N, C-alpha and C positions, 0 to 999 in steps of 0.2 A: 888416358881417356876415362871419363867418369860416366856411370850410368845413372838411372833415376834414383837409386838409393845411395848415391855418393861413394860407393865402393869402387876402387880402381878395377878396370877391366884389362884382361890379357887376351892376346890374339891366339886362337886355336885353329889348327889346320888338320883336317882328316885326309890322310895320304891317299887312300883308295879312291875317294870320290872327288878329291881336289877341292872340297868345300872348306871355307874358312869362316870364322865368326868370332865375335868378341864375347868373352865370358867374364862375369864379375868374380873377384877373388873370394867371395863368400857364397858362390853358387856352383853347383856341380857341373862338370863338363857336359853331362847329359841334359840338364835343364837349359843350359846355354844353347846347346845344339837344337833343342826343340823349337826354338825360334826360326829355324831353317825349314820347318815343315817336315820334321823327322827324316832328314837326309843325312846319311853318313853313318852314325852310330845306331845299331839296332836298339829298339826301345822295348823293354819288358815291363817289369813291376815298378821300376824307378826307385827302389829302396834297398837294393842289395840282395834280395832273396832269390832271384832267378839266374843271375850270371849272364844274361843275354848281352849286356852292354860292356862285356870284357874287351879291353883295349890294351895296347902296349904303348907306353910313352917312349917315343923315339928321341925326341929332343925336348928340353925344358924340364920343369919340375912341377909337382902338384902337392897339395896339402890335403890330408885326410879330413873328411867331414864326418866320418863315422867308421865303424869297423868294416873291414872287407872279409867276407866269409871265406874260410879256408876250403869250403866245399867247392868254391868257384875259382879261387886264386891260391895256389900253393905257395909256400915260403920260397921255393925255387923259382916259380914264375914271377913272384913279386921282385925277387932279386934281378930278374931279367927285364923289369919294367912293366909287367902286367898289373892291371888293377881293374876295378869296375868304375866306369865313367860316372855312375850315379853316386859314388861315395867319395869323390875327390874334386877339388877345385884347383884352378891353375894358380901357381905361385909366380909364374913368369910365362912368357910365350911358350906354347906347347905345340909340338907336332906329334900326332898319334896315328897308330894303325889299328884297325879293327882286328880283333883276334882272328887267327887263321881259320878256326873252325867256322866262323861266321862270315869270312870275307869271300867265300866262294862265289856268291852272286856278282861281286864286283869284277871278277876275272873271267867270267863266261862270256864269250862273244855272242852276239845275237845275229840271227840271219839278216842278210842285206835288207835294208828298208824297214826293219822291225823296230818299233819303239814300245811295244807292250811289255810291262815288267815281267810277265810270266812266260814270254816267248811268243812266237807266231806260228801259225799253222804250217806255212811253207814260205819260201822266198817269193813265190808267185802271188801270195796274198798278204802283202805287208800290212802291218798295223792291225791285224786281226788276232786278238788274244786267243790262246788255246784254252778251251774249256775242259775242266776235269771230266773224265769219262765216268758215268754212273756205274756203280758196282753191279755186276751181274751175278754175283754169287748169292746163293740163298742157303738157308739152313733149314733142315727138316728135323722134326722131333720124332724119334722112334718110340713106339709104345710097346 
């Protein structure tokens, strides 16, 4: 399959969300995913500085588009298939998992009938997002 810039595309599958998309072999996994409306891989700085897009390549292979910061992916993690989705492009069909530290939202069940991303107030009030509670603490300055 070819995209608008004539580079071959590869199929990419995000395990936790079951999202799939085609990504050009010269484009990062993250940029390819952004066409899905930011579903699947968490998005941060998009250039390797924050580590938010850390994933594990479960099947397939990728090619480096730039260096991967050791602050976010250790040598040991890299040997286990971890990388930053913003710094690699698919070399073949890829199946990936979002890093365990960021996959928690995918595994938390929501109350019955709730579709709000932040959770719902109670099962009796479906689709009502929970609002953050304003802070009631105050500070006083002693003189």
